[in-house]
VOPAGU-2260 file (C-alpha; in pm, 1 decimal, decimal comma):
REM VOPAGU-2260
SITE   aa  ch    i         X         Y         Z
SITE  UNK   A    0     281,2   -3007,0   -1747,9
SITE  UNK   A    1      33,2   -2738,8   -1844,2
SITE  UNK   A    2    -198,5   -2651,3   -1555,3
SITE  UNK   A    3    -531,8   -2480,5   -1607,6
SITE  UNK   A    4    -532,7   -2102,7   -1603,9
SITE  UNK   A    5    -791,5   -2092,5   -1323,8
SITE  UNK   A    6    -582,2   -2328,7   -1110,3
SITE  UNK   A    7    -274,4   -2111,3   -1149,4
SITE  UNK   A    8    -470,8   -1792,2   -1079,1
SITE  UNK   A    9    -600,7   -1952,2    -758,6
SITE  UNK   A   10    -250,0   -2060,9    -654,2
SITE  UNK   A   11     -93,1   -1720,6    -723,8
SITE  UNK   A   12    -376,5   -1552,2    -533,2
SITE  UNK   A   13    -324,4   -1775,1    -230,1
SITE  UNK   A   14      50,0   -1706,3    -237,3
SITE  UNK   A   15      -1,2   -1330,0    -271,3
SITE  UNK   A   16    -244,1   -1313,1      23,4
SITE  UNK   A   17     -62,3   -1564,1     246,5
SITE  UNK   A   18     104,8   -1464,1     569,6
SITE  UNK   A   19     481,7   -1442,8     507,9
SITE  UNK   A   20     570,2   -1639,5     822,4
SITE  UNK   A   21     323,6   -1918,7     743,8
SITE  UNK   A   22     454,3   -1946,3     387,1
SITE  UNK   A   23     812,3   -1948,5     511,1
SITE  UNK   A   24     739,4   -2223,6     766,0
SITE  UNK   A   25     572,1   -2442,0     503,2
SITE  UNK   A   26     859,5   -2383,0     261,8
SITE  UNK   A   27    1118,4   -2476,2     526,0
SITE  UNK   A   28     940,5   -2811,0     566,9
SITE  UNK   A   29     958,7   -2876,4     190,4
SITE  UNK   A   30    1194,6   -3173,0     144,3
SITE  UNK   A   31    1392,6   -3081,7    -168,5
SITE  UNK   A   32    1464,5   -2721,5    -260,2
SITE  UNK   A   33    1520,8   -2684,1    -636,3
SITE  UNK   A   34    1805,1   -2495,0    -795,9
SITE  UNK   A   35    1711,0   -2189,1    -999,9
SITE  UNK   A   36    1837,7   -1881,9   -1180,0
SITE  UNK   A   37    1685,9   -1536,4   -1163,0
SITE  UNK   A   38    1498,7   -1396,6   -1458,5
SITE  UNK   A   39    1416,7   -1089,0   -1250,2
SITE  UNK   A   40    1550,6   -1051,2    -896,7
SITE  UNK   A   41    1302,7    -926,6    -636,4
SITE  UNK   A   42    1231,3    -556,9    -683,0
SITE  UNK   A   43     990,3    -333,0    -496,3
SITE  UNK   A   44     781,6     -54,3    -639,3
SITE  UNK   A   45     444,8     115,3    -629,3
SITE  UNK   A   46     125,6      25,7    -811,4
SITE  UNK   A   47    -190,0     235,4    -834,9
SITE  UNK   A   48    -487,1      73,1    -665,5
SITE  UNK   A   49    -822,0     144,4    -828,7
SITE  UNK   A   50   -1160,6     108,9    -666,5
SITE  UNK   A   51   -1532,6     126,3    -743,2
SITE  UNK   A   52   -1806,0     234,9    -505,6
SITE  UNK   A   53   -2025,1     -64,4    -436,5
SITE  UNK   A   54   -1815,1    -266,3    -679,6
SITE  UNK   A   55   -2015,1    -123,3    -970,0
SITE  UNK   A   56   -1948,2     249,7    -986,2
SITE  UNK   A   57   -1707,6     449,1   -1195,6
SITE  UNK   A   58   -1345,4     343,5   -1128,8
SITE  UNK   A   59   -1134,0     588,8    -930,2
SITE  UNK   A   60    -772,1     594,4    -810,0
SITE  UNK   A   61    -775,2     489,3    -446,5
SITE  UNK   A   62    -403,1     527,6    -382,6
SITE  UNK   A   63     -67,7     358,7    -420,9
SITE  UNK   A   64      45,8      29,2    -272,9
SITE  UNK   A   65     395,8    -114,0    -238,1
SITE  UNK   A   66     454,1    -449,1    -409,9
SITE  UNK   A   67     753,0    -675,7    -469,3
SITE  UNK   A   68     781,9    -889,5    -779,4
SITE  UNK   A   69    1028,2   -1142,4    -914,2
SITE  UNK   A   70    1065,8   -1418,6   -1172,4
SITE  UNK   A   71    1290,2   -1725,1   -1178,5
SITE  UNK   A   72    1361,4   -2035,3   -1384,4
SITE  UNK   A   73    1417,2   -2381,1   -1237,8
SITE  UNK   A   74    1694,4   -2599,1   -1378,2
SITE  UNK   A   75    1437,4   -2787,4   -1589,6
SITE  UNK   A   76    1319,4   -2461,7   -1751,9
SITE  UNK   A   77     996,3   -2413,3   -1554,6
SITE  UNK   A   78     936,8   -2047,4   -1478,2
SITE  UNK   A   79     790,8   -1914,1   -1155,6
SITE  UNK   A   80     655,0   -1564,2   -1099,5
SITE  UNK   A   81     538,0   -1372,4    -793,9
SITE  UNK   A   82     394,1   -1034,4    -704,5
SITE  UNK   A   83     330,4    -978,2    -333,7
SITE  UNK   A   84     213,5    -685,4    -125,7
SITE  UNK   A   85     485,5    -503,9      66,6
SITE  UNK   A   86     863,4    -515,3      48,6
SITE  UNK   A   87     930,2    -878,9     137,6
SITE  UNK   A   88    1184,3   -1007,5    -113,4
SITE  UNK   A   89    1193,1   -1339,9      73,4
SITE  UNK   A   90     816,2   -1388,6      38,9
SITE  UNK   A   91     833,2   -1303,6    -331,6
SITE  UNK   A   92    1118,2   -1550,3    -385,2
SITE  UNK   A   93     942,8   -1836,7    -204,2
SITE  UNK   A   94     615,3   -1757,3    -382,5
SITE  UNK   A   95     789,6   -1775,4    -721,3
SITE  UNK   A   96     953,1   -2106,8    -626,3
SITE  UNK   A   97     618,8   -2251,7    -516,4
SITE  UNK   A   98     457,9   -2125,3    -838,9
SITE  UNK   A   99     724,1   -2300,8   -1046,1
SITE  UNK   A  100     698,2   -2627,3    -851,4
SITE  UNK   A  101     317,8   -2616,6    -873,1
SITE  UNK   A  102     346,9   -2622,2   -1252,9
SITE  UNK   A  103     562,4   -2937,1   -1259,2
SITE  UNK   A  104     372,3   -3264,7   -1290,2
SITE  UNK   A  105     594,7   -3444,2   -1038,1
SITE  UNK   A  106     540,6   -3175,5    -770,1
SITE  UNK   A  107     194,1   -3041,1    -851,6
SITE  UNK   A  108     -18,0   -3246,1    -611,6
SITE  UNK   A  109     233,6   -3231,4    -325,9
SITE  UNK   A  110     264,2   -2851,4    -352,5
SITE  UNK   A  111    -113,1   -2820,0    -357,4
SITE  UNK   A  112    -158,3   -3049,4     -56,7
SITE  UNK   A  113     142,8   -2943,3     155,5
SITE  UNK   A  114     162,2   -2568,5      86,5
SITE  UNK   A  115    -132,3   -2414,9     -99,0
SITE  UNK   A  116    -427,0   -2580,3      78,6
SITE  UNK   A  117    -288,5   -2514,3     430,6
SITE  UNK   A  118    -232,0   -2149,8     333,8
SITE  UNK   A  119    -586,3   -2124,3     197,0
SITE  UNK   A  120    -729,1   -2274,6     518,3
SITE  UNK   A  121    -528,5   -2023,0     720,3
SITE  UNK   A  122    -662,6   -1735,5     508,3
SITE  UNK   A  123   -1020,8   -1860,8     551,1
SITE  UNK   A  124    -972,2   -1889,6     928,1
SITE  UNK   A  125    -839,4   -1532,9     941,3
SITE  UNK   A  126   -1138,1   -1407,6     742,5
SITE  UNK   A  127   -1380,4   -1593,9     970,4
SITE  UNK   A  128   -1214,2   -1450,1    1282,1
SITE  UNK   A  129   -1228,8   -1097,8    1141,2
SITE  UNK   A  130   -1595,1   -1144,5    1043,5
SITE  UNK   A  131   -1681,0   -1272,4    1392,5
SITE  UNK   A  132   -1504,3    -978,6    1557,4
SITE  UNK   A  133   -1685,1    -736,1    1330,3
SITE  UNK   A  134   -2022,3    -901,1    1393,1
SITE  UNK   A  135   -1968,5    -883,4    1770,1
SITE  UNK   A  136   -1931,1    -506,8    1755,8
SITE  UNK   A  137   -2211,4    -447,0    1506,8
SITE  UNK   A  138   -2465,0    -183,9    1597,9
SITE  UNK   A  139   -2817,6    -204,1    1458,4
SITE  UNK   A  140   -2966,9     129,8    1364,4
SITE  UNK   A  141   -3335,2     165,0    1294,4
SITE  UNK   A  142   -3590,7     441,6    1262,9
SITE  UNK   A  143   -3917,9     433,8    1444,1
SITE  UNK   A  144   -4210,7     601,5    1272,9
SITE  UNK   A  145   -4377,7     862,0    1489,8
SITE  UNK   A  146   -4749,5     834,7    1523,7
SITE  UNK   A  147   -4819,7    1206,5    1471,0
SITE  UNK   A  148   -4783,7    1202,9    1090,6
SITE  UNK   A  149   -5154,8    1238,4    1021,5
């Protein structure tokens, strides 16, 4: 099965941002774990993070970030890939397995429903909580015009 590029980008993004414990719990509940062989065992390294002021300025090097990546092949030949923040080889492995299963027609909908959508809802809830906490501590600054500017 060939899934759309945008669908796979979304799925890999959810897996990369997901909490490792939440992903692990959902994976443990998965009924049938597939057999696989490594194409690239999990390995950690550094990547340069680039930024832009206001999202539009000239790119600059912000700093380095640790990532772990891996690639595997299921017994049917489907390949799964993962690149996650930090040094969690276990999270990278599970993410690559979920990526591979998500590409298979027989598992696609179940993976989306049982793993990816719950992770996305969890990420959205975390963002909403952080936004609410930030809003609660927001300070409004304003300038009053003095009346002696004649």
